[in-house]
N, C-alpha and C positions, 0 to 999 in steps of 0.2 A: 285299388282293395293290392294290384299285382305291382302297381307304379310303386308303392307302397313298401312294400314287401323285398322289389327291385331295388328298390333307390337304401333299404336298411341294410343289406347283403354288400353293395356294391362297399355301407360305409366302415362296414365290419370288415374285408377283407382289404381298403387300402386302410387302416389304421391297423389289422392284421401283419401287416409287407411292413411297415412303417415302424411300430413297435420293434416287432422280430430286428429288425434293422438299427436299432437303439441300443437294443437288448445286447445285443454279439457290440456291435462298436463300446459300447459300457463296458464292458470282459472287458474288450482285448485293452481298452485301455489300463482299469485297475490293472488290469493282469503285469502289462509294461512296466508302469510307473509303482504300483505300491507292494509290487508282490515279493522283495528282497524285507523289506521296514514287515511286511505280514509274516513272510518265511521268520525271522530274526525275530520282532515279538513272543512268539508261537510259543517257542521253548521253557522262556524267561520268566513273560509277564498272562501266564496262561487267562488270567478273566477281564486285563486288558486286548489280551487278541479278541476273545468271546463280544466285550462288547466296541471294539474297533469293526466283528466282521457282521454281528448286529445292526450298527449304525451305516455300514456300508449298504447291506439288504436295504433298509426303510426307506435309506437316500433316494436308491434306483426305486427307491419304487414309486416318490414324493414328486424326482426330476421328473423323472421316464412319462409319468401323466399327466406330466403337467407341458412338456414338450409335448405331449399327444396330443391329449385335450386343444390346445393354442393352434396345433395342424389342421385340429378337423375343422376346427372350430373357421378357418378362414379358408378350408377347401368349401363347405357348406353354406360359405359367403352370410357370414356373422351367426347362424340359426345352429341350437345344441337340440340331440334331438336327447 
């Protein structure tokens, strides 16, 4: 029982570190490449700005979940918890 709990905790901590690093990298990439365009879009086309913002958030969630899941499967030898 303790081995299972320790393994789960270890997997969670690894996933937390990997996910945090990916979120920070994603944030700086979007900030670097899209900041000017998004700032220019906001005052002129508020509805498009809102749609782009929501799409970026949803895209981030989906992309990071896919990457994190695939990394965790590789680290755990192909099994998924």
